[in-house]
C-alpha positions as CSV (number, residue, x, y, z in Angstrom):
1,M,179.3,21.3,28.9
2,K,180.4,22.0,32.4
3,K,178.6,24.1,35.1
4,V,180.0,24.8,38.5
5,I,177.6,25.6,41.4
6,M,179.6,27.4,44.1
7,I,178.5,26.7,47.6
8,S,179.9,28.6,50.5
9,V,180.9,26.1,53.1
10,A,182.6,26.6,56.4
11,I,184.4,23.3,56.4
12,L,187.2,22.2,54.1
13,L,187.7,18.5,54.3
14,I,190.3,16.2,52.7
15,A,188.8,12.8,52.1
16,A,190.6,9.7,53.3
17,I,189.6,6.3,51.9
18,G,190.0,3.1,53.8
19,A,190.0,2.4,57.5
20,G,193.8,2.1,58.0
21,V,195.8,-1.0,58.9
22,F,195.4,-2.4,62.5
23,F,199.1,-2.4,63.4
24,L,200.5,0.6,61.7
25,L,203.0,2.9,63.3
26,I,202.8,6.7,62.9
27,K,205.2,6.6,59.9
28,G,203.0,4.0,58.2
29,E,199.9,6.2,58.8
30,E,201.6,9.2,57.3
31,E,202.6,7.2,54.2
32,E,199.1,5.8,53.9
33,K,197.6,9.3,54.2
34,K,200.0,10.6,51.5
35,E,199.0,7.8,49.2
36,N,195.3,8.4,49.9
37,D,195.7,12.1,49.2
38,E,197.4,11.4,45.9
39,I,194.6,9.0,44.9
40,M,191.9,11.6,45.9
41,Q,193.5,14.4,43.8
42,G,190.8,15.6,41.4
43,Y,188.1,13.4,43.0
44,M,184.5,14.2,42.3
45,K,181.6,11.9,43.3
46,L,178.6,11.5,40.9
47,L,175.4,12.3,42.9
48,Q,172.7,12.4,40.3
49,Q,172.1,11.7,36.6
50,N,169.2,12.8,34.3
51,T,169.2,10.4,31.3
52,T,166.7,12.6,29.4
53,S,168.5,15.9,29.6
54,K,171.9,14.1,29.8
55,T,173.0,16.1,32.9
56,F,175.3,14.8,35.6
57,S,175.7,16.4,39.0
58,F,179.0,15.8,40.9
59,V,180.3,17.0,44.2
60,D,184.0,17.5,45.0
61,T,185.9,17.2,48.3
62,N,185.1,20.9,49.2
63,A,181.3,20.2,48.9
64,T,181.1,22.2,45.6
65,I,178.5,21.0,43.1
66,V,179.8,20.6,39.5
67,E,177.4,19.8,36.6
68,Y,178.1,18.4,33.2
69,S,175.7,17.9,30.2
70,G,175.7,16.3,26.8
71,Y,177.1,12.9,27.8
72,D,175.5,9.5,27.7
73,W,177.5,8.1,30.6
74,M,180.0,9.3,33.1
75,D,181.9,7.6,36.0
76,D,183.4,9.2,39.2
77,F,186.4,11.5,38.8
78,F,189.7,10.3,40.2
79,L,193.1,11.9,39.5
80,D,191.2,14.7,37.6
81,A,190.1,12.2,35.0
82,V,186.9,10.3,34.1
83,P,185.8,7.8,31.4
84,V,182.8,9.0,29.5
85,Q,180.5,8.0,26.6
86,K,179.2,10.6,24.2
87,G,177.3,9.9,20.9
88,G,178.0,6.2,21.5
89,K,181.7,6.7,21.6
90,Y,184.0,6.4,24.6
91,A,186.8,8.7,25.8
92,I,188.6,9.9,28.9
93,I,188.4,13.6,29.8
94,N,189.5,15.8,32.7
95,K,187.4,18.3,34.8
96,E,187.8,21.0,32.2
97,E,186.5,18.5,29.5
98,K,189.9,18.3,27.8
99,V,190.1,15.0,26.0
100,L,192.9,12.8,27.3
101,I,192.1,9.6,25.4
102,E,190.3,10.5,22.1
103,Y,186.7,9.5,21.3
104,G,186.3,6.3,19.4
105,K,189.9,5.1,19.8
106,Y,188.4,2.2,21.9
107,E,185.0,0.6,21.7
108,E,184.7,0.7,25.5
109,V,186.6,2.3,28.4
110,Q,186.2,1.6,32.1
111,R,188.3,2.1,35.1
112,V,190.0,-1.0,36.6
113,Q,188.2,-1.8,39.8
114,N,189.2,0.7,42.6
115,K,190.2,-2.0,45.1
116,I,193.6,-2.5,43.4
117,D,194.4,1.2,44.2
118,R,195.6,2.1,40.7
119,L,193.0,4.6,39.5
120,D,195.1,5.6,36.6
121,L,194.5,2.2,34.9
122,F,191.6,1.6,32.4
123,I,190.3,-1.5,30.8
124,V,189.6,-0.9,27.1
125,K,188.0,-2.9,24.3
126,D,189.3,-2.6,20.7
127,T,187.5,-2.9,17.4
128,N,188.1,-6.7,17.4
129,S,186.2,-6.9,20.8
130,K,189.5,-7.8,22.6
131,Y,190.3,-6.3,25.9
132,G,193.5,-4.7,27.2
133,V,194.7,-2.1,29.8
134,I,196.0,1.4,29.3
135,D,197.1,4.1,31.7
136,L,196.1,7.7,31.9
137,S,198.7,8.7,29.3
138,G,197.4,6.2,26.8
139,E,200.4,3.8,27.2
140,I,199.5,0.2,26.7
141,I,199.9,-1.8,29.9
142,V,198.3,-5.0,28.7
143,P,197.8,-5.5,24.9
144,C,194.2,-5.8,23.6
145,Q,194.2,-9.5,22.9
146,Y,192.1,-11.0,25.6
147,D,188.4,-12.0,26.1
148,S,188.2,-10.3,29.5
149,I,190.3,-8.5,32.0
150,T,189.7,-7.7,35.7
151,G,191.7,-6.3,38.6
152,I,192.5,-8.8,41.4
153,P,192.7,-7.5,44.9
154,S,193.8,-9.7,47.8
155,D,194.5,-9.6,51.5
156,C,198.2,-9.1,50.9
157,E,199.9,-6.2,49.3
158,I,200.0,-7.7,45.8
159,K,197.5,-6.5,43.3
160,L,197.2,-8.1,39.9
161,L,195.5,-8.0,36.5
162,E,193.8,-11.2,35.4
163,A,193.2,-11.7,31.7
164,T,191.4,-14.6,30.0
165,D,192.0,-16.1,26.5
166,Q,189.5,-18.8,25.6
167,S,191.5,-19.9,22.6
168,K,194.4,-21.1,24.8
169,D,194.8,-24.1,27.1
170,N,196.3,-21.8,29.7
171,K,193.5,-19.4,29.4
172,Y,194.2,-17.4,32.6
173,I,197.1,-15.0,32.3
174,Y,198.3,-12.8,35.2
175,Y,200.0,-9.5,34.9
176,T,201.5,-7.1,37.4
177,L,200.1,-3.6,37.4
178,D,203.1,-2.4,35.4
179,G,202.3,-4.9,32.6
180,K,204.8,-7.6,33.4
181,K,203.4,-11.1,32.7
182,L,203.8,-13.3,35.7
183,F,202.4,-16.7,34.7
184,E,199.6,-18.5,32.8
185,K,197.2,-21.1,34.3
186,S,194.6,-23.5,32.8
187,S,192.3,-22.9,35.7
188,F,191.3,-19.9,37.8
189,W,193.8,-19.0,40.5
190,D,192.0,-18.3,43.7
191,T,193.9,-15.3,45.2
192,S,191.5,-15.0,48.1
193,S,193.6,-17.5,50.1
194,L,196.6,-15.2,50.1
195,Y,197.3,-13.8,53.5
196,Y,200.4,-12.0,54.6
197,K,201.3,-8.5,55.5
198,S,205.0,-8.3,56.1
199,F,207.8,-5.9,56.3
200,E,207.7,-3.4,53.5
201,S,210.4,-5.2,51.5
202,F,208.5,-8.5,51.7
203,D,205.1,-7.3,50.4
204,D,205.8,-8.7,47.0
205,L,206.2,-12.4,47.6
206,L,203.6,-14.4,45.7
207,P,203.1,-18.2,45.7
208,C,201.8,-20.0,42.7
209,E,202.2,-23.4,41.1
210,G,205.5,-24.6,42.5
211,H,207.3,-21.2,42.7
212,Y,207.4,-18.0,44.7
213,Y,207.4,-14.9,42.5
214,N,208.1,-11.3,43.1
215,G,204.5,-10.0,42.5
216,K,205.7,-6.7,41.1
217,T,208.7,-7.7,38.9
218,G,207.6,-11.2,37.9
219,E,210.9,-12.7,38.9
220,K,210.9,-16.2,40.2
221,I,212.4,-16.0,43.7
222,L,212.2,-19.5,45.2
223,E,211.8,-22.9,43.6
224,F,210.1,-24.7,46.5
225,S,206.9,-26.4,45.6
226,T,204.0,-24.5,47.1
227,K,202.4,-27.9,47.9
228,D,205.1,-28.7,50.4
229,S,205.8,-25.2,51.7
230,E,203.9,-22.3,53.2
231,L,204.7,-18.6,53.3
232,R,203.6,-16.4,56.2
233,F,205.1,-12.9,56.4
234,H,208.7,-13.6,55.5
235,V,208.9,-17.0,57.2
236,L,209.0,-20.0,54.9
237,K,207.7,-23.3,56.3
238,K,209.0,-26.3,54.2
239,T,208.0,-29.9,54.8
240,V,210.8,-32.4,54.3
241,D,210.1,-36.1,54.9
242,R,207.0,-35.1,56.8
243,R,209.0,-32.8,59.1
244,A,208.6,-29.1,59.1
245,E,211.6,-26.7,58.7
246,Y,211.4,-23.0,59.1
247,Y,213.5,-20.4,57.3
248,L,213.8,-16.6,57.4
249,L,213.9,-14.9,54.0
250,N,216.1,-11.8,53.4
251,N,215.1,-8.6,51.6
252,A,215.6,-10.2,48.2
253,G,213.2,-13.1,49.1
254,K,216.1,-15.6,49.3
255,I,216.7,-17.9,52.3
256,D,218.7,-16.1,55.0
257,K,218.8,-18.6,57.9
258,K,217.2,-21.7,59.2
259,L,215.4,-21.4,62.5
260,D,216.2,-23.8,65.3
261,L,212.8,-24.5,66.8
262,D,211.2,-27.2,69.0
263,L,208.8,-28.8,66.6
264,S,207.1,-31.0,69.2
265,H,204.6,-28.2,69.6
266,D,203.0,-25.4,67.6
267,V,205.0,-22.5,66.1
268,G,203.1,-19.2,66.1
269,I,204.2,-16.4,63.7
270,S,203.0,-12.8,64.0
271,L,204.1,-9.3,62.9
272,S,204.5,-6.3,65.1
273,G,203.9,-3.1,63.3
274,D,206.3,-2.9,60.4
275,K,209.4,-3.5,62.5
276,Y,209.4,-6.8,64.3
277,L,208.7,-10.5,63.6
278,I,207.6,-12.6,66.6
279,I,207.9,-16.4,66.6
280,N,206.2,-18.1,69.5
281,N,207.7,-21.5,70.2
282,S,207.2,-21.6,74.0
283,H,204.8,-24.1,75.4
284,Y,203.4,-24.6,78.9
285,R,203.8,-28.2,80.0
286,G,202.1,-27.9,83.4
287,K,202.9,-26.6,86.9
288,D,205.7,-29.0,87.5
289,A,207.3,-29.1,84.1
290,G,206.9,-25.4,83.4
291,Y,207.7,-24.1,79.9
292,E,209.5,-25.7,77.0
293,G,210.9,-23.9,74.0
294,N,211.4,-20.2,73.5
295,S,209.8,-17.2,71.8
296,Y,211.9,-14.9,69.6
297,V,211.8,-11.4,68.2
298,Y,213.6,-10.5,65.0
299,D,214.1,-7.1,63.4
300,E,213.9,-6.2,59.7
301,E,217.4,-7.5,59.1
302,N,216.6,-10.9,60.6
303,N,218.6,-10.1,63.8
304,E,217.4,-11.8,66.9
305,V,216.8,-8.9,69.3
306,Y,215.0,-10.8,72.1
307,K,214.5,-14.3,73.4
308,S,211.9,-15.3,76.0
309,S,210.9,-18.5,77.8
310,Y,207.3,-17.4,77.6
311,P,204.7,-16.6,74.9
312,L,205.0,-13.1,73.4
313,S,202.7,-10.7,71.7
314,S,202.9,-7.1,70.8
315,V,200.8,-3.9,70.8
316,T,201.3,-0.4,69.6
317,D,200.0,3.1,70.5
318,L,200.6,4.2,66.9
319,K,204.0,5.6,68.0
320,D,205.9,2.9,69.8
321,V,205.9,-0.9,69.9
322,Y,205.4,-2.7,73.2
323,F,205.6,-6.4,74.0
324,I,203.6,-8.6,76.3
325,E,204.9,-11.7,78.0
326,T,202.2,-13.9,79.3
327,I,203.1,-16.5,82.0
328,T,200.7,-19.2,83.0
329,E,200.8,-19.7,86.7
330,S,198.0,-22.3,86.8
331,A,196.2,-23.5,83.7
332,E,193.6,-25.3,85.9
333,D,192.7,-22.2,87.8
334,K,193.3,-19.9,84.9
335,R,195.8,-17.7,86.7
336,Y,198.4,-15.6,84.8
337,T,201.1,-13.1,85.2
338,W,201.6,-10.6,82.3
339,R,204.5,-8.3,81.8
340,L,204.5,-5.2,79.7
341,L,207.8,-4.4,78.0
342,D,209.0,-1.4,76.1
343,E,210.7,-1.6,72.7
344,N,214.1,-2.2,74.4
345,F,212.5,-5.0,76.3
346,N,212.7,-3.2,79.7
347,L,209.9,-4.1,82.1
348,I,207.2,-1.4,82.5
349,K,204.7,-3.2,84.6
350,E,204.1,-6.7,85.9
351,M,200.7,-7.9,87.0
352,K,200.5,-11.2,88.9
353,D,197.6,-13.5,89.6
354,V,195.2,-12.2,87.1
355,S,192.3,-14.4,85.8
356,T,192.7,-13.6,82.1
357,N,195.1,-12.6,79.4
358,F,195.5,-8.9,78.6
359,I,193.3,-7.2,76.0
360,H,194.6,-4.4,73.8
361,I,191.8,-2.0,72.9
362,S,192.0,-1.6,69.2
363,V,194.7,1.0,68.1
364,C,194.9,3.3,71.0
365,P,197.0,4.2,74.0
366,Y,195.3,1.7,76.4
367,I,195.5,-1.9,77.6
368,A,192.6,-3.5,79.3
369,V,192.7,-6.4,81.8
370,Q,189.6,-8.3,82.6
371,N,188.4,-8.1,86.2
372,E,187.6,-11.1,88.4
373,N,183.9,-10.8,87.6
374,G,184.6,-11.7,84.0
375,I,182.5,-8.8,82.7
376,S,184.3,-5.5,83.3
377,Y,187.9,-4.4,82.7
378,T,190.5,-2.2,84.3
379,V,192.3,0.1,81.8
380,Y,196.0,1.0,81.9
381,D,198.1,3.3,79.7
382,F,201.4,2.2,78.3
383,K,203.3,3.5,81.2
384,G,201.4,1.0,83.4
385,N,199.3,3.6,85.1
386,E,195.6,2.8,85.9
387,V,193.4,5.0,83.8
388,M,189.8,3.7,84.4
389,K,188.3,1.0,86.6
390,T,185.2,-1.1,86.0
391,V,184.6,-0.4,82.4
392,R,182.8,-2.2,79.5
393,F,183.1,-1.8,75.8
394,E,180.7,-1.4,72.8
395,G,182.3,-1.7,69.4
396,Y,181.1,-0.3,66.1
397,S,182.7,-0.1,62.6
398,D,184.1,3.4,63.1
399,F,183.8,3.9,66.9
400,R,184.1,2.4,70.3
401,V,182.2,3.3,73.4
402,I,183.8,2.9,76.8
403,I,181.2,2.7,79.6
404,Q,182.4,3.2,83.2
405,Y,180.5,1.8,86.1
406,D,180.5,2.5,89.9
407,A,180.7,-0.2,92.6
408,S,176.9,-0.7,92.5
409,D,177.0,-1.3,88.7
410,Q,175.5,2.1,87.8
411,V,176.8,4.0,84.8
412,I,179.1,6.8,85.6
413,K,180.0,8.0,82.1
414,R,180.0,6.9,78.5
415,I,182.7,8.1,76.2
416,L,182.6,7.6,72.4
417,Y,186.0,7.3,70.7
418,T,187.0,7.2,67.0
419,H,188.5,3.9,65.9
420,D,192.0,5.3,66.3
421,Y,191.2,7.2,69.6
422,S,192.2,10.5,68.0
423,A,188.9,12.1,69.0
424,S,186.3,11.5,71.8
425,L,182.9,12.7,72.9
426,E,181.3,12.1,76.3
427,L,177.7,11.1,75.8
428,T,174.8,12.3,78.0
429,D,172.2,9.9,79.4
430,T,169.8,10.7,76.5
431,Q,172.3,10.3,73.7
432,T,173.1,7.1,71.8
433,L,175.3,6.4,68.7
434,Y,173.2,6.4,65.6
435,K,173.7,2.7,64.8
436,K,173.2,2.6,61.1
437,D,176.2,1.6,59.0
438,I,177.3,5.2,58.2
439,S,180.9,6.4,57.9
440,L,181.6,10.1,58.0
441,L,184.8,12.1,57.5
442,N,187.1,14.1,59.8
443,H,185.7,13.2,63.3
444,Y,182.0,13.8,62.5
445,V,179.5,11.4,64.1
446,L,175.7,11.0,64.1
447,I,174.1,10.9,67.5
448,E,170.5,10.0,68.3
449,E,168.7,12.1,71.0
450,N,165.0,12.7,71.7
451,G,163.8,11.6,68.3
452,K,166.4,13.7,66.5
453,V,169.6,12.8,64.8
454,K,172.4,15.2,65.4
455,L,175.6,15.6,63.3
456,I,178.4,16.5,65.8
457,N,181.9,17.5,65.2
458,M,183.9,15.5,67.8
459,D,186.7,18.0,67.9
460,T,184.6,21.1,68.6
461,K,181.8,19.1,70.4
462,K,179.3,21.3,68.3
463,V,176.1,20.2,66.6
464,T,176.4,21.3,63.0
465,F,173.2,19.8,61.6
466,E,170.2,17.9,62.9
467,F,167.1,16.2,61.4
468,D,164.3,13.9,62.3
469,K,165.0,10.3,63.3
470,S,162.6,9.1,60.6
471,E,164.8,10.5,57.8
472,K,166.6,8.0,55.5
473,V,170.2,9.2,55.9
474,Q,173.2,8.0,53.9
475,S,176.8,9.2,53.8
476,I,178.4,9.9,50.5
477,D,181.8,8.2,50.0
478,N,184.9,10.4,50.4
479,V,183.1,13.8,50.4
480,P,181.6,15.8,53.3
481,V,178.1,15.2,52.2
482,I,175.1,13.3,53.5
483,S,172.0,12.3,51.6
484,L,168.5,12.8,53.0
485,S,165.1,12.1,51.4
486,D,164.8,15.6,49.8
487,G,168.4,16.3,48.8
488,Y,172.1,16.3,49.5
489,Y,173.6,18.4,52.3
490,D,177.0,19.4,53.5
491,Y,178.0,18.8,57.2
492,N,176.8,22.3,58.1
493,G,173.3,21.5,57.0
494,K,173.4,23.6,53.8
495,K,171.4,22.0,51.0
496,L,173.7,21.4,48.0
497,L,171.3,19.7,45.5
498,D,167.7,18.8,45.4
499,K,167.1,15.1,45.1
500,E,164.7,14.1,42.4
501,S,162.8,10.9,42.8
502,D,164.4,7.8,41.2
503,S,162.8,6.9,37.9
504,D,163.6,5.8,34.4
505,E,164.8,9.4,33.9
506,I,166.5,10.2,37.2
507,K,169.1,8.1,38.9
508,N,170.6,9.0,42.4
509,Y,173.9,7.6,43.6
């Protein structure tokens, strides 16, 4: 039985999960937001469960409380669907309690762990106590023939399903999220070592046991032994007779071209946004010898678009890509020249005789260069204009504070920015960031002041809710709700649900 408790709220928030990728361009951010919005369709977060009365209290992304009763167990809603247990039997239902996967068809139903970003996939157990995977329509993705199944996230774009079969020598079996079998292994395959984020067309390359696979189709792409080769982004490093060779791969994952590099010193490989590959092969040999080797920039089609005699790096303001050339004038005295270049490699600004390398401040429209005192920084925009002088930084999980000082080292101002610099708030002398690990939605922040904690909208600069510092406050994932000791509140301070004490009967989430 479903019961909706309508709460009038002045704010309508669309939840966004995840913090965003460090070097994404605007296009990438829009695509990520679209994916997040699709994932969050029909989302409701379980707040409270009463095991005696079998009631479950949820909140949706509009801060509306929805209650269900008569179930033994319920999970969070995603994609307007939730696995449930009722009368000892499992099923999948939607918000209106329409049955999507019938009761008792499977002995157990649970959603594949959320980290693999496929919330329409469910692990099921059949009457023979064997596990498989189905999607929301009931289609079988992995047959029910395994002793266990789990989702495998990794640092790269590839997400997999790992099944185990204790009756087989190769007891670990790996599937794509579309149900294509990749390979079998006799021992656990540690995917935590995978590290590459590449151009969109290279996100699928997957190394395992002597081959490189397409991690979505299961196709074997390259036959190089993974013991003698290494894949970083779409650059393949192959060791031949103890000598390294570097190759660029094309969109199909095949070798496109061999790189002519000076292998007497290190080769650095990095990715700029989702547009350029940078290969650093320039090395400073000293004041007399200068630099040897070169650094290169390649586009998505593996065309060489820039060549430099100096080390290169890149930064982005979320719209455009910029490049930095760093020139060592004196390694002994730590004196450098750095050049800021636009995407067409035109010089924007050159700064000579600086004591440090540049610093790019997170994902934002600023570059900071350390001052001679080694403590403070001067901040420039991407046109090379000086924005702030003598500043220091404080970093937090979701925010950054820029503190500006005068010549006598007295604080002039403190400005709080969101991690993407899309919103800011100037702090008064009595205000500090509430330093608990709390993430809020849509530019809301908790500020501590005079024994109180204030919830502030950084766009309007208005305090929408405040409470005593002694309160135990928690944010609720993906919904505009915070938890205090006596209940759950929306961002305007309206109580949505009384919180009953945790006990054998009551469980708060």
